[in-house]
N, C-alpha and C positions, 0 to 999 in steps of 0.2 A: 694236796690236790684241791681240797675245798677252799683253802686260803688263796691259792693261785686263781681259782675260778672267780672268787669274790673280788680279787684285785683286778681281774680283767673286766668284770662288770662295772666296777667303780671307774676304771679308766675309760670305758666306753661311754659311761654317763657323762663324765667330765668332758670328753671329746665332743659329745652331742651338745652339751651346754655351750662350749666354746664356739662350735659351728653356728649355733643359734645366735649367739652374741655377735659374731662376725656378720651374719646376715642382717641382723637388726641394725648394726652400725652402718653397713653398706646401704641398706634401704634408707636410713636416715640421711646419709650423705647425698644420695640421689635426690631425695625430697628437697633438701636444702639447695642443691645445685639447680633443680627445677624452679624453685622459688626465686633464686637469684636471676635466672634467665627470664622467667615470666614477668616478675615484678620489675626487674631492671628495664625491660623494654617499655613498660607502662610508665615508669618514672621518667624515662627519656622523653616520652611524649609531652610531659609537663614542661620540658625545657624547649619552649616554643621556637626560639631563635635557632637552636641547634637542629631541631626537628625540621624546620623550614629549610635550613642550609643543606641537609642531607637529601631531602625531598627534591630540592632544586637541582642537586648534583646528579642524582640517579633517575629522577622522574617521580611524579606523585604515585602512579600506579605500581611501578616496581618497588617503591618504598613501602606501600601498603601490603604488597605481596610478601615482601621480606619480613615486615612486622608480623603478619599473620603466621608465616612459617616459623619464626622464632618463638612466637607465643604458643603455637601448637607443640613445639618441641619442649617448651617449658612445662606445659600441662601434662604431657606424656611422662616426663621425668618425675613430676610431682606425684602423679597417679601410681606409676610403677614403684617408685621409691616408698611411698606411703603404704602401699599394699604389701610390699616385701617386709617393711618394718613391722607392720601389724601382725603378719603371718609368723614372724620370728618371736613374737611375744611382747613387744613394746617395752618402754622404759617409763615406769610410773613415777611421777613427781608427787602427786597427791591423789586421793580417792574421793571424787565428787559424790555427794549423797545421791541416792537413787532418784529422788524427786527432781533433780536438776534436768533429767531427760524430758520432763514435761515442759521445761522452758523452751527446749528445742522444738518440740511438737507445736507449742503455742506460737512461737515467734516465726517459725518457718512459713506459716500461711501468709501473714502480712508481708514478709520478706519476698515471697514469690510474687505476690500481687504488685509490689513496688517495682520489681524487676520487669514484670510485664508492662507496667504503666510507663516505663521508659521508652518502650517501642510503640505503645498505644496511648499517646499522651492525651490527657484530659485534665480534669480538675485536680486529680492526684498529683500529676506532674506540675501543675501550676502552683500548688501549695508547697510541695517538697523541693521543687526546682531541679533536683538531681536524684530522682527516685532510684536509679540504678545503684548509685553509691550508698544511698540510705539502705537499700535492700541488702547490699553486700555487707555493710557494717552490721546490720541486724543479724544476718546469717552467721557472720564470724563471731559476734558477741555471744549468740545463743550457744554455739558449739564450744566456745571457750568455757562456758559455765559447766558443761557436761563432760569435758574431756580433761583428765588430769595427767595424761601421759606426755612425755617430752615432744614426740613427733606432732601430736595434736596441738599442743601449745604453740610450737613453732609455726605450724601451718596456719592456724586460725588467727594467732596473734600477728603474724606477718601481714596477712591479708587485711586485717582490721587496721593495722598501722598504715598500710598503703592507702586504704580507702579514706582514712582521716586526712592523710597528707594530700591526697589528690583533691579532696574537697576544699582544703585550704588554698591550694594553688589555683583552683578555679576562680576564686575571688580576686586573684591578682593578674589573671590572664587578660591580654588585650583582645584576644579572639575567643569565641565560644569553644573552640577545640573540636567541633564536629559540625557537619551540615545541620541546619535547623530543621526540626520536624514539626509540621503544622500541629498546633494544639487544638484538640476538639473539646467537647463538653461532657455531660453526664453519660451520653451514649458510649463514649470511649471508656469511661470509668467502669461501666457495667461489663464491657468486653474485657477490660483488663482484669477485673475480678474473676470472671469466668476462666480466662486463660491462665491467670495466676493460680487459681484453685486446681486446675488440671495439672499444672506443673508441680504444685505441692503434693498432690496425690500420686503423681508419677514418681516423684523423688522418694516418697515414703513407701510406696508399695512395690516399686520396681528397682529404682537406682540403688537405694540404700541396702536392701537385702541381697540383691544380685551382684552389684559392683563392690560395695563397701563390705558386704558380708555381715552386716548388723541390722536387724529389724528395727524400723523406726517407730512403728505403732504397736509392737508386741511387748512382751514382758521385758523389763529393763535388763540390759547386759552391759558388760564393761566396754566403755568407749562409745562414741556415736559418729 
């Protein structure tokens, strides 16, 4: 009787482990599918002739609406897949030292400011030329330093690779790729710093603990 009970307990544990592994792989699959959808649409934008042909065929605004819809679907798949993957236990490739989380905390502030400066252009935009891409690359690099799990490496590594690729293609494009935004001066820089700081604090105190489930400014924990 005792042996049979122990056998049942072992079987149940193995079944639970297998279910977690299935959920982990399923989440990872959804995350990768989302990355393919989201980054694929953004890579397509760099193919200016093909992009122009599709926009001419279906219309500029329908094209933008379709682009936005597909991008949102990609983001939802990434978020849902990554969350399911993390909840199932993750697949660790290496274990970053605890101090690497301070890299994320330190670099996310300028990254947030650079992203804000893309929409509030001033001297920051004038110097960086493409602050959005610089901010995204900073965000991805910082998180790569602090995440040693397979899903995190795929997510942040893919985004970093896309941002580098997109920056390279911008040098070769005949058109700017987006409507020009008038560039201001130091006043816009101050606004960008304020807005970027608000974004930084919102990400750290609200988004990270509530959505990701990992505190950004508290004691170090596995993953970021």
